[in-house]
N, C-alpha and C positions, 0 to 999 in steps of 0.2 A: 504493499500498500504505499502511497506517496504522501506527501507532507504538505500538497496543496490544499487549501480552505477553500471548497467549490463554492461559499457564499459570496468570497472577497474576490475583486480585481487582482491579481498577482502582478508586480511590477519587479522585474530582477534586474540587476544589471552586470555586467562582464567589462571592468575596466583593467586593460591591460593583462587581460587574460585572468584576470581574479574576479568569481563570482561572488556578489554581495549586494546588500539593501540599502536603501538610504541611510537606514541606522545602525549598519556595519561598516559603512566605509570608513576610509582615514577621515579624521575631524576635519582637515581642509577641504574634502569634498563633501561632505555631508548637507552643506546648506545647499549646494548646488543641484544636489542629486534630489534632496528633498523637494525644491520647487519643481522640478521637472516629474517628479511623481505626484505632486500635488496638483499640476496641472493636467496630466494624465488621467489623474482620477475624476478631477471636472467634467473633461470633455468625456469621460466614457462612463459615466455614473449612471447607473440602472441598467447598462447594457446587457443582457444575457441571452443565452440561446435561448429560442423558444421552445424547442424539444426538450431540451436537458435542463434547462434553467440556470447552466451555467455561464458565468462571465469568462472572456476571455483572458488569457496570459501574455502580460506584454514583457519581451527579454528585449534589454537594450544594451548595445555593445560598442566602447569606444576605448580611447586612449587619452592618457593625462598629458596636457602641455603645459608644463612648468607646474604651477598651483590650481590648474582649472581642467575640467572636463573638456577636452576637444569635441569635435563631431562625433555623434551619436548616430549608430544603423540601430534601427528598432525593427521587431516583427510582433506581429500581433498574431498569436496561436488560439486556435478557435475553430468553430464552423465554418463553412461559406458566409453565411449570411451575418454571423457576427465579424469574420474578418472584413467583410463589406462595409457594414454599418460603422465600424471602427474608423475605417480609413475615411470615410467620408466626414464623420465627426472631428477628425483630426485635420481635415483640409485636403484630403489627399485623393 
């Protein structure tokens, strides 16, 4: 069994090859990652798969440039419908 909470949107980061959350990131990165996560949570609030009731997972990957997170690539994991709606909400 995985540790994913199916009632909550999951936002995970992989920075310089290290998996983390906004709460477990190095102190210098926490505010930046927390702001990104908050923005995603606002945009994707209430989004769930109509059949399963599960929210999407968002996986972000990037590099640190100095003391800041550089560009992030992200992937939304879920059903086709959830992914399409997430992309609309995120302006994609």
